[in-house]
C-alpha positions as CSV (number, residue, x, y, z in Angstrom):
1,M,40.8,140.0,78.5
2,D,38.9,142.2,80.9
3,R,35.6,140.5,79.9
4,E,37.2,137.1,80.5
5,I,38.2,138.2,84.0
6,M,34.8,139.5,84.7
7,R,33.2,136.3,83.4
8,M,35.5,134.2,85.7
9,A,34.7,136.4,88.7
10,E,30.9,136.0,88.0
11,Q,31.4,132.2,87.8
12,I,33.3,132.2,91.1
13,K,30.6,134.2,92.8
14,A,27.9,131.9,91.4
15,L,29.8,128.9,92.7
16,S,30.0,130.5,96.1
17,N,26.3,131.0,96.2
18,V,25.8,127.3,95.5
19,A,28.3,126.5,98.2
20,V,26.5,128.6,100.7
21,L,23.2,126.8,99.9
22,Q,24.9,123.4,100.2
23,Y,26.8,124.2,103.4
24,T,23.8,125.7,105.1
25,N,22.2,122.3,105.2
26,I,25.4,120.7,106.4
27,V,25.9,123.3,109.1
28,N,22.3,122.9,110.3
29,D,23.0,119.1,110.6
30,I,26.1,119.7,112.7
31,L,24.4,122.3,115.0
32,D,21.4,120.0,115.4
33,G,23.7,117.2,116.5
34,N,23.2,115.0,113.5
35,T,26.9,115.2,112.5
36,T,29.3,114.7,115.5
37,D,32.5,113.2,114.1
38,V,35.2,115.7,114.7
39,Q,37.2,114.7,111.6
40,E,34.1,115.1,109.4
41,I,33.4,118.5,110.9
42,A,37.0,119.5,110.3
43,Y,36.8,118.4,106.7
44,I,33.6,120.5,106.3
45,M,35.2,123.5,107.8
46,D,38.2,123.1,105.4
47,G,35.7,123.3,102.5
48,M,34.0,126.3,103.9
49,L,37.2,128.2,104.3
50,D,37.7,128.1,100.5
51,F,34.7,130.4,100.2
52,C,35.1,132.6,103.3
53,Q,36.1,135.6,101.1
54,F,32.4,135.9,100.4
55,N,30.4,137.5,103.2
56,E,27.5,134.9,103.1
57,M,29.9,132.0,103.7
58,L,31.9,133.9,106.4
59,L,28.6,134.5,108.3
60,L,27.8,130.8,108.0
61,F,31.3,129.8,109.1
62,K,31.0,132.2,112.1
63,R,27.7,130.6,113.0
64,L,29.2,127.2,112.9
65,C,32.2,128.3,115.1
66,R,29.9,129.8,117.7
67,G,27.7,126.7,117.8
68,L,30.7,124.3,118.1
69,Y,32.8,126.3,120.6
70,L,31.6,124.8,123.8
71,K,31.9,121.2,122.5
72,H,35.1,121.6,120.5
73,P,37.0,124.7,121.5
74,E,40.4,123.6,120.2
75,L,38.9,122.8,116.8
76,V,37.2,126.2,116.6
77,Q,40.3,128.0,117.7
78,D,42.4,126.2,115.0
79,Y,39.9,127.1,112.3
80,I,39.7,130.7,113.3
81,L,43.5,130.8,113.0
82,Y,43.3,129.1,109.6
83,Y,40.7,131.7,108.5
84,R,43.0,134.6,109.6
85,K,46.0,133.2,107.8
86,M,43.9,132.8,104.6
87,W,41.7,135.8,104.5
88,D,42.3,138.3,107.3
89,E,44.4,141.2,106.2
């Protein structure tokens, strides 16, 4: 059973690494102004939150929040609260 749990943990970490790679390109598009639809950005942030227990995704999420704050402060504030409810102890 312990081996099975370790195997599952390794798979989740591997999936998070793939997610960071994928979301990095998406975040870059948003910050470059190529993606501007607020609903689409919110959808993307929803997906990122699922992986924010991993430091690499959390750093990417923070980068996105900082980059969006001046244009969409309410959206960023909402997602910071969502993050805190999900992951902050």
